[in-house]
C-alpha positions in Angstrom: 0.0 0.0 0.0 1.4 3.4 -1.0 1.8 6.2 1.6 -1.1 8.1 0.1 -3.3 5.0 0.3 -2.3 4.5 3.9 -3.0 8.1 4.8 -6.4 8.0 3.3 -7.1 4.7 5.0 -6.2 6.3 8.3 -8.5 9.2 7.4 -11.4 6.8 6.9 -10.7 5.3 10.3 -10.8 8.7 12.0 -13.9 9.7 10.0 -15.9 6.8 11.6 -14.7 7.9 15.0 -15.9 11.5 14.3 -19.3 10.1 13.1 -19.7 8.3 16.4 -18.7 11.4 18.4 -21.1 13.5 16.4 -24.1 11.3 17.0 -23.1 10.8 20.7 -23.2 14.6 21.2 -26.7 15.3 19.7 -28.6 14.6 22.8 -26.7 17.3 24.7 -26.9 20.3 22.3 -28.2 23.5 23.7 -30.2 24.3 20.6 -32.4 21.2 20.3 -35.8 22.0 18.7 -38.8 21.7 20.9 -39.9 18.1 21.3 -43.4 16.9 20.5 -45.2 13.6 20.5 -43.7 10.7 18.6 -46.5 10.7 16.0 -46.8 14.4 15.6 -45.1 16.8 13.2 -42.4 18.0 12.8 -40.9 14.7 14.0 -37.9 16.3 15.6 -37.0 13.0 17.2 -35.6 11.9 13.8 -32.5 14.0 14.4 -32.7 14.0 18.2 -34.2 10.7 19.4 -33.2 11.6 23.0 -33.0 15.1 24.3 -31.2 15.2 27.7 -31.8 18.0 30.2 -28.0 18.3 30.6 -26.7 20.5 27.7 -23.4 22.1 26.7 -22.8 24.8 24.0 -19.5 23.2 23.1 -21.3 20.4 21.4 -23.3 22.8 19.3 -20.0 24.2 18.0 -18.5 20.8 17.5 -21.5 19.5 15.6 -21.6 22.6 13.4 -18.0 22.2 12.4 -18.7 18.6 11.4 -22.0 19.3 9.6 -20.2 21.6 7.2 -18.1 19.0 5.5 -18.2 15.6 7.1 -20.9 14.0 4.9 -19.4 15.5 1.7 -16.0 14.1 2.7 -17.6 10.7 3.1 -19.0 10.8 -0.4 -15.6 12.1 -1.7 -13.7 9.2 -0.1 -16.3 6.7 -1.5 -15.7 8.1 -5.0 -11.9 7.7 -4.8 -12.2 3.9 -5.4 -14.9 4.0 -8.0 -12.8 4.4 -11.2 -10.3 1.6 -10.5 -13.1 -0.7 -9.4 -15.0 -0.1 -12.6 -12.0 -0.8 -14.7 -11.2 -3.9 -12.8 -14.7 -5.4 -12.6 -16.6 -3.8 -15.4 -20.0 -2.0 -14.9 -22.1 -5.1 -14.4 -20.0 -6.9 -11.8 -19.3 -3.6 -10.1 -23.0 -2.8 -9.8 -23.8 -6.4 -8.5 -21.1 -5.9 -5.9 -22.5 -2.6 -4.8 -26.0 -4.0 -4.5 -24.6 -6.8 -2.3 -22.4 -4.6 -0.2 -24.7 -1.6 0.1 -28.2 -2.5 -1.0 -28.7 -5.7 1.1 -27.3 -4.1 4.3 -29.6 -1.1 3.7 -32.6 -3.4 3.6 -31.5 -5.1 6.9 -31.0 -1.7 8.5 -34.5 -0.6 7.5 -36.2 -3.7 8.7 -34.2 -4.6 11.8 -31.8 -2.0 13.1 -33.7 1.3 12.7 -36.8 0.1 14.6 -34.6 -1.1 17.4 -32.5 2.1 17.5 -35.5 4.5 17.6 -37.6 2.8 20.3 -36.2 5.3 22.9 -37.5 8.2 20.8 -41.0 6.7 21.3 -40.4 5.8 25.0 -39.3 9.3 26.1 -42.4 10.9 24.5 -45.0 8.4 25.7 -46.5 8.1 29.2 -46.8 4.3 29.2 -44.6 3.0 26.4 -44.8 -0.6 25.2 -43.6 -2.5 22.2 -47.1 -2.9 20.7 -47.9 0.8 21.0 -44.5 1.6 19.4 -45.0 -0.7 16.5 -48.5 0.7 15.9 -47.2 4.3 15.9 -44.2 3.5 13.8 -46.4 1.9 11.1 -48.8 5.0 11.2 -46.0 7.4 10.3 -46.1 8.9 6.8 -42.6 7.7 6.2 -40.2 5.0 7.5 -37.5 6.5 9.8 -34.0 5.6 8.7 -31.7 7.6 10.9 -28.1 8.3 9.6 -28.2 5.3 7.3 -29.8 7.5 4.6 -26.2 7.8 3.4 -26.4 4.2 2.1 -29.2 4.6 -0.5 -27.8 7.8 -1.8 -24.3 6.2 -2.1 -25.9 3.3 -4.0 -27.6 5.7 -6.4 -24.2 7.4 -7.1 -22.5 4.0 -7.6 -25.3 3.1 -10.1 -24.8 6.5 -11.9 -21.0 5.8 -12.2 -21.6 2.3 -13.5 -24.1 3.5 -16.0 -21.7 6.3 -17.2 -18.9 3.8 -17.5 -21.1 1.3 -19.4 -22.2 4.0 -21.8 -18.8 5.6 -22.3 -16.0 3.2 -21.3 -13.4 5.9 -22.1 -14.9 8.4 -19.7 -12.0 7.9 -17.2 -9.6 9.5 -19.7 -11.0 13.0 -19.3 -11.3 12.3 -15.5 -7.6 11.7 -15.4 -6.8 14.8 -17.4 -9.0 16.8 -14.9 -7.0 15.1 -12.0 -3.7 16.2 -13.6 -5.0 19.7 -13.9 -6.1 19.7 -10.3 -2.7 18.6 -9.2 -0.9 21.3 -11.1 -3.4 24.1 -10.1 -4.8 23.2 -6.7 -6.1 26.7 -5.9 -8.0 26.9 -9.2 -9.3 23.4 -8.6 -10.7 24.5 -5.2 -12.2 27.6 -6.9 -13.8 25.5 -9.7 -15.2 22.9 -7.3 -16.5 25.6 -5.0 -18.1 27.5 -7.8 -19.8 24.3 -9.1 -20.9 23.6 -5.5 -22.5 27.1 -5.2 -24.5 26.4 -8.3 -25.7 23.0 -7.1 -26.4 24.0 -3.4 -27.3 27.7 -3.1 -30.6 27.9 -5.0 -32.0 24.9 -3.2 -30.8 26.0 0.2 -32.1 29.5 -0.3 -35.6 28.3 -1.3 -36.0 25.2 1.0 -33.5 26.2 3.8 -30.4 24.1 4.7 -32.4 22.2 7.3 -35.4 20.8 5.3 -35.6 17.1 4.7 -38.0 15.1 2.5 -38.8 11.5 3.0 -40.6 8.9 0.9 -40.7 5.5 2.6 -37.2 4.8 4.0 -35.6 7.2 1.5 -34.6 10.4 3.2 -32.7 13.3 1.7 -31.7 16.8 2.8 -33.2 18.8 -0.1 -30.4 21.2 -0.6 -27.5 18.7 -0.7 -28.0 15.7 -3.1 -26.5 17.6 -6.1 -23.6 18.7 -3.9 -23.0 15.1 -3.0 -23.0 14.1 -6.6 -20.4 16.7 -7.3 -18.0 15.7 -4.6 -18.5 12.0 -5.3 -17.5 12.4 -9.0 -14.7 14.8 -8.0 -13.3 12.0 -5.8 -13.8 9.5 -8.7 -11.8 11.8 -11.0 -8.8 12.0 -8.6 -8.9 8.3 -7.8 -9.0 7.4 -11.5 -5.5 9.0 -11.9 -4.1 7.3 -8.8 -3.8 8.2 -5.2 0.0 8.5 -5.3 0.0 11.3 -7.9 -1.0 14.9 -8.2 -3.3 16.4 -5.6 -3.3 13.3 -3.4 0.4 12.6 -3.4 2.1 12.7 0.0 4.5 15.3 -1.5 1.7 17.0 -3.5 0.2 20.4 -3.1 -2.3 19.5 -0.4 0.3 17.9 1.9 2.9 20.5 1.3 0.6 23.4 1.9 -1.5 21.8 4.7 -1.2 25.0 6.9 -2.7 27.1 4.0 -5.6 24.7 3.6 -6.2 24.7 7.4 -6.3 28.5 7.4 -8.7 28.5 4.5 -11.0 25.9 6.2 -11.1 28.1 9.4 -11.8 31.3 7.5 -14.6 29.9 5.4 -16.1 28.1 8.3 -16.3 31.2 10.5 -17.7 33.2 7.6 -20.4 30.6 7.0 -21.1 30.3 10.8 -21.4 34.1 11.2 -23.8 34.5 8.3 -25.9 31.5 9.3 -26.3 32.9 12.8 -28.1 35.8 11.3 -30.8 33.4 9.9 -31.5 31.9 13.3 -33.9 30.7 14.8 -36.2 30.8 11.8 -34.7 30.6 8.3 -37.9 31.6 6.5 -38.4 34.7 8.6 -34.7 35.8 8.3 -33.7 38.7 6.0 -33.1 37.7 2.4 -29.6 39.0 2.4 -28.7 36.8 5.4 -30.2 33.7 3.8 -28.4 34.4 0.5 -25.1 35.0 2.3 -25.4 31.8 4.3 -26.3 29.8 1.3 -23.4 31.2 -0.7 -20.9 30.7 2.1 -21.6 27.1 2.8 -20.1 25.5 -0.4 -16.6 27.1 -0.1 -16.6 26.1 3.6 -17.7 22.6 2.8 -15.0 22.0 0.1 -12.2 23.7 2.1 -13.1 21.6 5.2 -12.8 18.3 3.3 -9.6 19.3 1.5 -8.1 20.4 4.9 -8.8 17.0 6.4 -7.2 15.2 3.4 -4.2 17.5 3.6 -3.6 16.9 7.3 -3.6 13.1 6.8 -1.4 13.2 3.7 1.1 15.2 5.6 1.0 13.7 9.1 -0.6 10.3 9.1 1.4 8.1 6.7 2.5 5.4 9.2 0.7 2.1 9.7 -1.2 1.6 13.0 -2.9 -1.7 13.9 -5.7 0.3 15.6 -6.3 2.5 12.6 -6.1 -0.4 10.2 -8.8 -2.2 12.2 -11.0 0.9 12.4 -10.6 1.5 8.7 -11.4 -2.1 7.8 -14.5 -2.1 10.0 -15.6 1.5 9.4 -18.6 0.5 7.2 -19.9 -2.1 9.6 -19.6 0.3 12.5 -21.5 2.9 10.5 -24.3 0.4 10.1 -24.7 -0.7 13.7 -23.5 2.3 15.8 -26.7 4.2 16.0 -28.4 1.5 18.0 -25.8 1.7 20.7 -25.7 5.5 20.6 -29.4 6.1 21.1 -29.9 3.4 23.7 -26.9 4.6 25.8 -28.3 8.2 25.6 -31.6 6.8 26.8 -30.0 4.8 29.6 -28.1 7.9 30.9 -31.2 10.2 31.1 -31.6 9.7 34.9 -27.9 10.1 35.6 -27.0 13.4 37.3 -23.9 14.0 35.3 -22.6 17.0 33.3 -23.3 16.9 29.5 -19.6 16.3 28.6 -19.4 13.3 30.9 -22.6 11.8 29.4 -21.5 12.4 25.8 -18.1 10.8 26.6 -19.8 7.7 28.1 -22.1 7.4 25.1 -19.2 7.8 22.6 -16.9 5.4 24.5 -19.7 2.8 24.9 -20.8 3.0 21.2 -17.2 2.7 20.1 -16.5 -0.3 22.3 -19.7 -2.0 21.3 -19.9 -1.2 17.5 -16.3 -2.0 16.7 -16.4 -5.7 17.8 -20.0 -6.0 16.6 -18.7 -5.1 13.1 -16.0 -7.7 13.3 -18.4 -10.4 14.5 -21.1 -9.7 11.9 -18.5 -9.6 9.2 -17.2 -13.1 10.2 -20.7 -14.5 10.4 -21.6 -13.2 7.0 -18.3 -13.9 5.2 -19.1 -15.1 1.7 -22.6 -13.6 1.7 -22.8 -9.9 2.8 -19.3 -9.4 4.3 -20.2 -5.8 4.6 -18.0 -4.9 7.6 -14.6 -5.7 6.2 -14.0 -2.8 4.0 -11.4 -3.4 1.2 -8.2 -1.4 1.6 -7.7 1.7 -0.4 -5.5 0.9 -3.4 -4.0 2.9 -6.1 -4.5 3.2 -9.8 -1.5 3.4 -12.0 -2.6 4.8 -15.3 
């Protein structure tokens, strides 16, 4: 494995840790929306299944920093392996593999894990909760709650788009590689170009529908303003990965790694600009001044792209050594993503009576969910080896063309 591949594998390991920390913190935010009954709109329990009385503003800041770029970074990292996989397997085999590794686990999450994970959301909003009442109210909802696993179906759609594109135009990776070469030679222009494209895909939808509006049809949930942005960053990752991870922008001696301090500064500046403008739209986006809404919607894409590139730069520069812990986390990141929410929500629920400060509760939830979801991913992977095998993520490899 090249140093670039190792650095990005380590990044994937840390990303799953951040995901667990993010969800572990949600019960302790200061600005949690008002909670209503389980079967009444606006169904705020979807984002906040458990709302603890102990709160800390630091978690609001932490979650805001991650909300800017974490999901886009996950789509970007997923796109890195797509080009080489399509060349190696072909469109048909690649799509069959994606259906097996993403589609089947998604169905199991919908049917089994999500109902288990979200029972506490019903229990804390019901005077005399019981399993039969929960199931009745769950089936009466106008959608099927999916939690953070909405990522899976959107990723599967993007994989299908990539497979269809490759099947229709097998030489499509050639211009992708030329774009990757251009990006490596002109990183600032690359950032400007991706940010400009992100503004076009994100800003109109965010301005009209708000950055916080979700739409659901059955178990398929999407944040209305972001799907086009996720398509953009996924294919941006696919372009860079098609050239190879050891070259250009993603090389350990490339422009991201060499200028990591510059990218860090850019990420901080763009984040605080977005945060400042977004604060002017609170607490009601639709009642906020038009200039504030437009400024917030315009500021988000540059902050999102800068935040992702900063994370990549840091790992390319400082995380190029092998670690058994990071190797295991990276290999099991997908399985942990699938199962962690059950542990997070139930631990938050169990700690409700505890008279502890919010940071202590969040740490216990995070540590518990990490300790439980990590071996759970390993065990499930071994049980399903040869069928789903979804937990053992393949290593990040390089393309050489």
